[in-house]
FIKOLRO-841474 format. One record per residue: residue number from 1; residue in three letters; x, y, z of N, C-alpha, C in turn. Coordinates in nm, 3 decimals. Atoms other than C-alpha are relative to their C-alpha. Layout:
<atoms>
ATOM  nr rest     n_u     n_v     n_w    ca_u    ca_v    ca_w     c_u     c_v     c_w
ATOM NUM  ALA       X       Y       Z       X       Y       Z       X       Y       Z
...
</atoms>
This chain:
<atoms>
ATOM  nr rest     n_u     n_v     n_w    ca_u    ca_v    ca_w     c_u     c_v     c_w
ATOM   1  MET  -0.007   0.118  -0.082   1.425   1.022   1.141   0.005  -0.123  -0.090
ATOM   2  PRO  -0.004   0.122   0.082   1.533   0.690   0.986  -0.116  -0.091   0.036
ATOM   3  ALA   0.112   0.091  -0.021   1.262   0.430   0.946   0.037  -0.108   0.102
ATOM   4  ASP  -0.019   0.111  -0.093   1.219   0.173   1.222   0.000  -0.132  -0.075
ATOM   5  ILE   0.012   0.122   0.080   1.125  -0.089   0.964  -0.012   0.041  -0.146
ATOM   6  THR   0.018  -0.019   0.144   1.166  -0.098   0.587  -0.048  -0.132  -0.058
ATOM   7  LEU   0.059   0.117   0.065   0.939  -0.341   0.407   0.024   0.013  -0.149
ATOM   8  GLN  -0.026  -0.003   0.145   1.035  -0.433   0.052  -0.039  -0.134  -0.060
ATOM   9  ALA   0.030   0.122   0.074   0.908  -0.682  -0.201  -0.022   0.038  -0.146
ATOM  10  GLN   0.034  -0.021   0.141   0.857  -0.723  -0.572  -0.073  -0.122  -0.051
ATOM  11  TRP   0.083   0.106   0.057   0.611  -0.925  -0.773  -0.018   0.025  -0.149
ATOM  12  LEU   0.030  -0.010   0.142   0.552  -0.996  -1.140  -0.146  -0.033  -0.020
ATOM  13  ILE   0.140   0.020   0.033   0.193  -0.959  -1.258  -0.007  -0.022  -0.151
ATOM  14  LYS   0.008   0.033   0.143   0.119  -1.122  -1.594  -0.114   0.077  -0.065
ATOM  15  ALA   0.099  -0.090   0.059  -0.074  -0.824  -1.729   0.071   0.128  -0.043
ATOM  16  PRO  -0.061  -0.125   0.045  -0.002  -0.498  -1.911   0.009   0.104   0.113
ATOM  17  LEU  -0.023  -0.102  -0.100   0.133  -0.211  -1.702  -0.123   0.091   0.014
ATOM  18  SER   0.115  -0.092  -0.008  -0.167   0.010  -1.788  -0.113  -0.058   0.082
ATOM  19  GLN   0.106   0.063  -0.079  -0.410  -0.241  -1.637   0.037  -0.005   0.148
ATOM  20  VAL  -0.046   0.004  -0.139  -0.203  -0.284  -1.320  -0.008   0.141   0.060
ATOM  21  PHE   0.003  -0.139  -0.046  -0.166   0.095  -1.289  -0.143   0.045   0.030
ATOM  22  ASP   0.138  -0.044  -0.019  -0.540   0.155  -1.332  -0.061  -0.055   0.128
ATOM  23  ILE   0.057   0.059  -0.121  -0.633  -0.084  -1.053   0.072   0.051   0.125
ATOM  24  MET  -0.075  -0.036  -0.120  -0.354   0.007  -0.811  -0.013   0.148   0.038
ATOM  25  THR   0.020  -0.142  -0.032  -0.432   0.381  -0.834  -0.149   0.036   0.007
ATOM  26  ASP   0.144  -0.021  -0.016  -0.811   0.340  -0.813  -0.034  -0.010   0.149
ATOM  27  PHE   0.003   0.009  -0.146  -0.794   0.413  -0.441  -0.140  -0.009   0.057
ATOM  28  GLU   0.135  -0.001  -0.056  -1.162   0.483  -0.382  -0.072  -0.134  -0.017
ATOM  29  HIS   0.059   0.133   0.018  -1.244   0.131  -0.507   0.079  -0.111   0.070
ATOM  30  TRP  -0.077   0.102  -0.072  -0.982  -0.046  -0.294  -0.086  -0.082   0.096
ATOM  31  PRO   0.081   0.085  -0.089  -1.248  -0.154  -0.039  -0.070  -0.115  -0.072
ATOM  32  GLU   0.060   0.109   0.078  -1.418  -0.356  -0.314   0.108  -0.090  -0.063
ATOM  33  LEU  -0.106   0.075   0.065  -1.095  -0.460  -0.486   0.084  -0.081   0.099
ATOM  34  PHE  -0.089   0.062  -0.099  -0.894  -0.542  -0.173  -0.062   0.011   0.140
ATOM  35  PRO   0.073  -0.017  -0.127  -1.140  -0.582   0.116   0.074  -0.047   0.125
ATOM  36  LYS  -0.075   0.045  -0.119  -0.887  -0.754   0.345   0.092   0.108   0.056
ATOM  37  VAL  -0.089  -0.106  -0.049  -0.677  -0.435   0.371  -0.064   0.137   0.005
ATOM  38  ALA   0.061  -0.134   0.006  -0.914  -0.144   0.299  -0.149  -0.008   0.035
ATOM  39  ALA   0.142  -0.009  -0.035  -1.243  -0.074   0.476  -0.065   0.119  -0.067
ATOM  40  GLY   0.052  -0.118   0.066  -1.283   0.267   0.318   0.112   0.096  -0.037
ATOM  41  ILE  -0.096  -0.104   0.041  -1.090   0.533   0.125  -0.080   0.110  -0.068
ATOM  42  ARG   0.071  -0.115   0.056  -1.219   0.880   0.049   0.103   0.106  -0.038
ATOM  43  VAL  -0.087  -0.111   0.042  -1.037   1.144  -0.155  -0.058   0.128   0.058
ATOM  44  VAL   0.043  -0.122  -0.066  -1.058   1.459   0.054   0.034   0.122  -0.086
ATOM  45  LYS  -0.046  -0.111   0.083  -0.862   1.684  -0.183   0.081  -0.056  -0.115
ATOM  46  ARG  -0.075   0.042   0.118  -0.725   1.643  -0.534   0.048   0.125  -0.073
ATOM  47  GLN  -0.058  -0.104   0.083  -0.487   1.876  -0.715   0.087  -0.070  -0.102
ATOM  48  GLY  -0.071   0.075   0.102  -0.381   1.712  -1.038   0.023  -0.142   0.047
ATOM  49  ASN  -0.034   0.135  -0.044  -0.199   1.394  -0.935   0.029  -0.010   0.149
ATOM  50  ALA  -0.021   0.000  -0.145  -0.168   1.495  -0.568  -0.134  -0.021   0.069
ATOM  51  LEU   0.124   0.034  -0.070  -0.432   1.338  -0.344   0.021   0.005   0.151
ATOM  52  GLU   0.007   0.016  -0.144  -0.517   1.378   0.021  -0.118  -0.093   0.023
ATOM  53  MET   0.105   0.098  -0.020  -0.716   1.079   0.139  -0.016  -0.033   0.148
ATOM  54  ALA   0.031   0.052  -0.132  -0.886   0.961   0.454  -0.036  -0.146  -0.021
ATOM  55  ALA   0.020   0.143   0.020  -0.865   0.585   0.474  -0.027  -0.069   0.134
ATOM  56  THR   0.011   0.091  -0.113  -0.972   0.314   0.711   0.059  -0.131  -0.047
ATOM  57  VAL  -0.070   0.120   0.042  -0.731   0.024   0.682  -0.021  -0.111   0.101
ATOM  58  LYS   0.013   0.117  -0.085  -0.747  -0.326   0.819   0.139  -0.059   0.023
ATOM  59  SER  -0.130   0.057  -0.034  -0.447  -0.466   1.003  -0.011  -0.071   0.134
ATOM  60  PHE  -0.001   0.077  -0.123  -0.403  -0.733   1.268  -0.141  -0.017   0.058
ATOM  61  GLY   0.137   0.025  -0.043  -0.779  -0.793   1.281  -0.075   0.123   0.050
ATOM  62  ARG   0.065  -0.123  -0.044  -0.864  -0.429   1.355   0.000   0.102  -0.112
ATOM  63  GLU   0.005  -0.108   0.097  -0.949  -0.114   1.163   0.060   0.126   0.061
ATOM  64  PHE  -0.069  -0.119  -0.046  -0.743   0.205   1.188  -0.016   0.111  -0.102
ATOM  65  PRO   0.003  -0.113   0.094  -0.785   0.552   1.038   0.142   0.036  -0.043
ATOM  66  VAL  -0.130  -0.040   0.056  -0.500   0.663   0.813  -0.021   0.123  -0.087
ATOM  67  LYS  -0.004  -0.116   0.089  -0.432   1.002   0.656   0.108  -0.027  -0.103
ATOM  68  MET  -0.093   0.029   0.108  -0.267   0.962   0.318   0.021   0.124  -0.086
ATOM  69  HIS  -0.037  -0.107   0.094  -0.083   1.225   0.113   0.072  -0.070  -0.114
ATOM  70  THR  -0.044   0.089   0.107  -0.039   1.049  -0.218   0.028   0.077  -0.128
ATOM  71  GLN  -0.035  -0.057   0.130   0.130   1.146  -0.542  -0.007  -0.112  -0.102
ATOM  72  ILE   0.007   0.097   0.108   0.022   0.948  -0.846   0.108   0.033  -0.102
ATOM  73  LEU  -0.105  -0.015   0.101   0.310   0.896  -1.088  -0.055  -0.063  -0.128
ATOM  74  PRO   0.070   0.055   0.116   0.132   0.858  -1.425   0.080  -0.108  -0.073
ATOM  75  GLY  -0.061   0.113   0.068   0.209   0.522  -1.580   0.111  -0.068   0.078
ATOM  76  LYS  -0.113   0.056  -0.077   0.459   0.443  -1.303  -0.038  -0.049   0.139
ATOM  77  GLY   0.039   0.042  -0.133   0.265   0.395  -0.976  -0.034   0.117   0.089
ATOM  78  PHE   0.028  -0.108  -0.093   0.246   0.614  -0.667   0.098  -0.002   0.117
ATOM  79  THR  -0.068  -0.010  -0.128   0.420   0.738  -0.355  -0.101   0.058   0.098
ATOM  80  SER   0.096  -0.049  -0.099   0.239   0.815  -0.030   0.066   0.014   0.136
ATOM  81  ASP  -0.040  -0.021  -0.138   0.317   0.963   0.308  -0.125  -0.020   0.085
ATOM  82  ASN   0.117   0.045  -0.073   0.081   0.803   0.559   0.020   0.019   0.150
ATOM  83  GLU  -0.002  -0.018  -0.145  -0.008   0.873   0.922  -0.116  -0.074   0.063
ATOM  84  SER   0.103   0.069  -0.075  -0.199   0.653   1.163   0.026   0.018   0.150
ATOM  85  PRO  -0.026  -0.025  -0.143  -0.190   0.810   1.511  -0.062  -0.106   0.091
ATOM  86  LYS   0.064   0.101  -0.086  -0.433   0.552   1.654   0.084  -0.128   0.006
ATOM  87  PHE  -0.085   0.119   0.002  -0.210   0.263   1.543   0.141   0.032   0.050
ATOM  88  GLY  -0.130  -0.042  -0.050   0.100   0.464   1.631   0.112  -0.010  -0.102
ATOM  89  THR  -0.101   0.009   0.105   0.277   0.459   1.295  -0.017   0.112  -0.102
ATOM  90  SER   0.002  -0.084   0.119   0.364   0.679   1.001   0.102  -0.059  -0.095
ATOM  91  GLY  -0.098   0.056   0.091   0.558   0.607   0.690  -0.010   0.054  -0.140
ATOM  92  HIS  -0.009  -0.037   0.142   0.655   0.658   0.330  -0.010  -0.128  -0.082
ATOM  93  GLU   0.030   0.118   0.080   0.520   0.411   0.078   0.026   0.031  -0.148
ATOM  94  GLU  -0.022  -0.014   0.145   0.626   0.360  -0.284  -0.042  -0.128  -0.068
ATOM  95  LEU   0.038   0.112   0.084   0.461   0.134  -0.537   0.036   0.042  -0.142
ATOM  96  LEU  -0.053  -0.039   0.131   0.654   0.152  -0.864  -0.016  -0.116  -0.098
ATOM  97  LEU   0.028   0.099   0.103   0.565  -0.030  -1.184   0.098   0.015  -0.115
ATOM  98  SER  -0.082  -0.004   0.121   0.782  -0.124  -1.479  -0.037  -0.120  -0.087
ATOM  99  GLU   0.029   0.108   0.094   0.727  -0.330  -1.791   0.115  -0.099   0.002
ATOM 100  GLN  -0.098   0.107   0.002   0.906  -0.664  -1.787  -0.047  -0.104  -0.100
ATOM 101  THR   0.040   0.110   0.085   0.908  -0.964  -2.016  -0.103  -0.082   0.077
ATOM 102  GLY   0.103   0.080  -0.064   0.586  -1.144  -1.935  -0.096   0.077   0.087
ATOM 103  GLY   0.097  -0.074  -0.080   0.408  -0.860  -1.757   0.053   0.128   0.061
ATOM 104  THR  -0.033  -0.123  -0.071   0.446  -0.581  -1.506   0.065  -0.034   0.134
ATOM 105  LEU  -0.068   0.019  -0.128   0.692  -0.573  -1.219  -0.048   0.107   0.097
ATOM 106  ILE   0.034  -0.091  -0.109   0.565  -0.418  -0.896   0.116  -0.002   0.099
ATOM 107  GLN  -0.103  -0.014  -0.103   0.840  -0.289  -0.668  -0.063   0.082   0.112
ATOM 108  TYR   0.070  -0.062  -0.112   0.701  -0.204  -0.326   0.096   0.022   0.116
ATOM 109  THR  -0.080  -0.035  -0.117   0.875  -0.026  -0.040  -0.087   0.080   0.095
ATOM 110  TYR   0.071  -0.078  -0.102   0.723   0.097   0.284   0.095   0.019   0.118
ATOM 111  GLN  -0.086  -0.034  -0.112   0.942   0.276   0.537  -0.090   0.044   0.114
ATOM 112  VAL   0.094  -0.019  -0.110   0.756   0.260   0.867   0.071   0.057   0.123
ATOM 113  ASN  -0.045  -0.055  -0.128   0.815   0.477   1.173  -0.103  -0.037   0.106
ATOM 114  ILE   0.088   0.044  -0.109   0.671   0.345   1.500   0.015   0.098   0.114
ATOM 115  HIS  -0.005  -0.106  -0.100   0.580   0.611   1.752  -0.032  -0.047   0.142
ATOM 116  LYS   0.031   0.054  -0.133   0.458   0.395   2.040   0.113  -0.094   0.042
ATOM 117  ARG  -0.118   0.076  -0.043   0.750   0.256   2.237  -0.030  -0.150   0.017
ATOM 118  TRP   0.036   0.141  -0.021   0.572  -0.067   2.339  -0.019  -0.073  -0.132
ATOM 119  LEU   0.024   0.061   0.131   0.473  -0.129   1.978   0.133  -0.027  -0.072
ATOM 120  ARG  -0.130   0.016   0.065   0.831  -0.083   1.860   0.066  -0.132   0.041
ATOM 121  ILE  -0.063   0.123  -0.052   0.942  -0.378   2.078  -0.053  -0.124  -0.073
ATOM 122  VAL   0.059   0.119   0.064   0.698  -0.626   1.923  -0.010   0.013  -0.151
ATOM 123  ALA   0.030  -0.024   0.141   0.661  -0.466   1.583   0.106  -0.048  -0.097
ATOM 124  ARG  -0.104   0.035   0.097   0.997  -0.530   1.423  -0.014  -0.143  -0.052
ATOM 125  PRO   0.012   0.136   0.055   0.969  -0.909   1.404  -0.139  -0.027  -0.059
ATOM 126  LEU   0.135   0.029   0.045   0.591  -0.915   1.364  -0.033   0.069  -0.131
ATOM 127  ILE   0.032  -0.076   0.121   0.548  -0.638   1.107   0.093  -0.041  -0.114
ATOM 128  GLY  -0.097   0.033   0.105   0.866  -0.726   0.918  -0.034  -0.126  -0.076
ATOM 129  TRP   0.028   0.126   0.068   0.763  -1.082   0.842  -0.146  -0.007  -0.044
ATOM 130  PHE   0.142   0.020   0.023   0.385  -1.082   0.868  -0.057   0.096  -0.104
ATOM 131  SER   0.063  -0.101   0.085   0.301  -0.759   0.686   0.012  -0.028  -0.149
ATOM 132  MET  -0.017   0.022   0.144   0.449  -0.844   0.348  -0.070  -0.127  -0.046
ATOM 133  LYS   0.073   0.123   0.035   0.308  -1.198   0.349  -0.149   0.027  -0.009
ATOM 134  TYR   0.143  -0.032  -0.001  -0.035  -1.063   0.437  -0.035   0.089  -0.119
ATOM 135  TRP   0.026  -0.091   0.112  -0.014  -0.782   0.179   0.002  -0.076  -0.133
ATOM 136  GLU  -0.005   0.081   0.122   0.086  -1.034  -0.088  -0.131  -0.077  -0.018
ATOM 137  ALA   0.124   0.078   0.009  -0.217  -1.251  -0.009  -0.121   0.089  -0.022
ATOM 138  ALA   0.118  -0.085   0.003  -0.462  -0.963   0.034  -0.007   0.092  -0.121
ATOM 139  VAL  -0.001  -0.095   0.112  -0.353  -0.738  -0.254   0.054  -0.066  -0.127
ATOM 140  ILE  -0.064   0.053   0.121  -0.115  -0.907  -0.497  -0.075  -0.122  -0.055
ATOM 141  ASP   0.073   0.118   0.048  -0.300  -1.240  -0.513  -0.136   0.040  -0.057
ATOM 142  GLU   0.128  -0.048   0.053  -0.630  -1.053  -0.562   0.020   0.069  -0.135
ATOM 143  LEU  -0.032  -0.066   0.127  -0.471  -0.842  -0.836   0.023  -0.105  -0.108
ATOM 144  ARG  -0.025   0.108   0.096  -0.350  -1.159  -1.006  -0.130  -0.067  -0.044
ATOM 145  LYS   0.130   0.061   0.035  -0.700  -1.310  -0.990  -0.077   0.085  -0.099
ATOM 146  LYS   0.074  -0.091   0.086  -0.842  -1.002  -1.159   0.062   0.015  -0.138
ATOM 147  LEU  -0.067  -0.033   0.125  -0.579  -0.962  -1.430   0.064  -0.117  -0.075
ATOM 148  GLU  -0.069   0.111   0.067  -0.405  -1.292  -1.502  -0.102  -0.105  -0.044
ATOM 149  ARG   0.093   0.101   0.054  -0.590  -1.533  -1.723   0.076  -0.109  -0.068
</atoms>
């Protein structure tokens, strides 16, 4: 099934790739690192770089449970297939890192499938614009505060 919405953005973080990678793949500490988007994340199963996680995410002023099947790509970022039946979405997320002059480039893509018909009607304009702006403020700006000096 093609995604209902594809979110894409990229940001330059003025810090070494290894530092960005360490923070962005430290999922169990996301609630402390990025409290505006993560209420809790627990690794349920780990096999090498493959993780199954139970997360509680914050979105639109509410908290939602999310099941995450995440593959850490050493030194490069992660991909994750996520399900949130309560919110009515699922999707494929990719956060890829590369070294650039002046720091680390984050390339982020999230292909979202919306399973609730009523949500699909309002979601395209709302999620498409709001989600990336909010994620930038809640995650990227916090990452910059921690790493850029």
